[in-house]
N, C-alpha and C positions, 0 to 999 in steps of 0.2 A: 574519544571515549573507548574504554577497554572492550566493551561488548562489541562495538563496531569492528574493532581490530580482530577479535576472536571470530566474528562472523565472516570477516574478509578472508580469514584463513580457511573457513569452511568453503568459501567460494573457490579458493585455489585447490582444495581437495575434491572439488566437484560435488560436494554434499548439498549445496544450495546454489541456485542460479544467481548470476550477476544481477539480473533484474530484481530479484527478491532483495538482495543487499541494497540496491539503490532505493527501493521503496522504503525499507527499514530506515536507511539513512535520511531520506527526505522527511519521513514522518517524525523522526527524532528531531531534526532541525526545525521543522515547521511548528510543532506543538509541544512535544515532550520537554525539550530542553528550554524553550522560552518560559515555561511554566515552572518546571521543576529543577532545572539545571543549576540553579545556585544553592540547592539544598544538598546536605550530606545524605548519602544513600540510607543511612540508618534512620533518617528523619522522614523518609517517604513511607507513608502509612495509608490506611484506608481513606483518611480525610483528604490527603493530597491526591490520591487516585480519584476520589469523587470530584475534586476540583478540575482534574483533567477531563473526566467525563462531562462535567458541566460546561467547560470550555468548548469542547468538541460539539456539544449539543447547540451551543450558541451559534456555531458555524454551520448549523443545519446538517451535520453529518448523520448518516443513517446509523441505525443500531448495529448493523453489520460492521461498518467502518470503525465505529467506537469500539466494538469488541475486539477488533484487530489491533487497535491501539493498546488496549488492555493486555493483549497477548504480548506486545512489545515491551510494556511496562513490567509484566511478570517475568519475561525473559531477562530484562535488565536486572531486576532484583535477584533472580536465580543466579545470574552470573556473579552478583555480589556475594551470594551464599557460597558458590563453588570456589570463589577466590578468596574467601575468608574475610571479606570486608564487612559482612553482616552475618549474624549467627543463624537466623531463620527468616523465612518469608513472612512478611506481614499479611494480615487478612485484608483482602481487597474486595471492593464491591463487585458484584456480577452484573453483567449487562445482558438483559433479555433481548434476544434477537427477534425482531418482528419479521416473519416471513412475508416477502412481497414477491409472489410468483411473477415471472416475466410473461407478458402476453406474446402472442405470435403475429407474424406479419402475413398478409395475403401473398399469393404467388406473384402478383404484380408488384407488390412492395418489395419482395425479395429480388425480383429482377431489377428493380430500380436501385436497390442497395448495391448489388453486384456491379451494375453499370457505373454508378457513382464512385465506387471503390476503384474500379479500373481506370476511370478518368482521373482520379486524384493520386494514383500511384506515383511516388517520388516527389509529390508536392508537399511543401512545409505547411505545418499547421498555422493558421492566421495569428495565433498568439505570439509566434516568433517575431512578428513585425512590430509588436508592442513592447517587447522586452528590451530593456537597456543592457548594454554590455555588463556582465557580471551579475545582473539581477537574478535573484532566485525564483525558481518556479517549481511547483510540486512534482512535475515530470521532468526527467532529464532531457536536455535539449536534443540529444541524439535520437531520442525516441519520438520526436515531434515531426517526423516525416512519414508520410503514408508508406507503409511497406508493400513490396510487390506481391507478397503472399496473401494479402487480405482478401482479394476477390475469391481466391481458391478456398481460403479458410471459411468464408461465409457460406459458400456452396457446400463445403464439407460438413459444416455444422447443421445445415438444413437437411442434408441427405442422411446424416447419421443421428440426428437428434441429440448430439453430444456437444459439450463445451470442452475446449482444450484442457481446462484445469481438471476435468473429471476423467481424464485418460491416464493410462499407465498403471 
């Protein structure tokens, strides 16, 4: 797909992270292309977008995740505009994001989280044992091993009250 090629070039230029590209590619393969991939870009409209929203809702995706899929669909359609495949962006439905604030853990629970993260460093996620060779999964296989930085990251998030995505 032309959008993924263009976005891969952005990874090469260090405009976006490789992980962001992987998420985009995984989402495209998992839900966007199976539903809309056989249509011409000019035939993707609000009705098609609503079908995607409904499909994601049937999979119990949160409103935040559905909104992220709509960002991907808009980005795909805008790429079509920029490359001259379509003349203008169609009107698409909006997804109202329902805020679901995260609760906090007790000190004992945070200690248990850090201890568990330390114990699991380098361990593969159990889902890897269930996947067949070549079977697709929504997270890239190389990301399914507990990173050594996670215990530090948990402590950092607790001490700073920040999430890594809100920095910079």
